[in-house]
C-alpha positions in Angstrom: 45.6 8.5 25.1 44.9 12.7 24.4 45.3 14.2 21.2 45.6 17.9 20.2 41.9 18.9 20.9 41.8 17.6 24.7 45.5 19.3 25.0 43.4 22.4 24.2 40.7 22.0 25.8 42.9 21.5 29.2 44.8 24.2 28.1 41.5 26.2 27.9 40.3 24.9 31.7 43.0 25.9 33.3 43.0 29.7 32.1 39.3 29.6 33.1 40.2 28.7 36.1 43.5 30.7 37.1 41.5 33.8 35.6 38.3 33.0 36.9 35.2 32.6 34.8 35.4 34.8 31.4 32.7 35.1 28.6 33.8 32.8 26.0 32.3 30.1 23.6 34.9 27.4 24.9 32.0 25.5 26.6 30.9 23.6 23.0 35.1 21.9 23.2 33.6 19.4 25.9 30.9 18.3 23.7 32.9 17.9 20.3 35.8 15.8 22.1 33.5 13.4 24.4 31.7 13.5 20.6 35.2 12.4 18.7 36.1 10.0 21.4 32.9 8.0 21.8 32.9 7.3 17.7 36.3 6.5 18.1 36.0 4.1 20.6 32.7 2.9 18.3 35.4 1.6 16.2 32.9 2.1 12.8 34.5 0.0 10.2 35.9 2.8 7.3 35.4 5.4 9.8 38.3 7.5 10.6 37.4 10.6 13.3 39.7 13.3 13.8 39.4 16.7 16.0 40.7 19.9 14.8 40.6 23.1 16.6 40.9 26.7 15.0 42.0 28.7 17.9 41.0 32.5 17.8 38.1 31.3 14.8 34.4 31.6 15.5 31.5 29.3 13.5 31.5 32.3 11.1 35.0 32.9 10.7 36.4 29.4 10.4 34.4 28.7 7.7 37.2 29.6 5.2 39.6 27.6 7.0 36.8 24.3 7.3 36.2 24.4 3.8 39.9 24.6 2.9 40.7 21.6 5.4 38.0 19.5 4.1 39.0 19.9 0.5 42.5 19.1 1.0 41.7 16.2 2.9 39.3 15.1 0.9 41.7 15.2 -2.1 44.7 14.3 -0.3 46.6 17.1 0.0 46.8 17.6 3.6 
């Protein structure tokens, strides 16, 4: 079973393979999706894991989108 995160990760890997190595911060995606999948497989009661990627963003520029998304999810407007 795949989701958008794994699909995006595989797209990035394909780009790196066809273009050769590039200086990018995409290496963290494997760890992020692996953690999300591990938590899903543990099937903790009451835990729902989602994985979201904000293309073109980094840890600093993604903050407003992450906060907005989190609040919408928390308060049910997403």
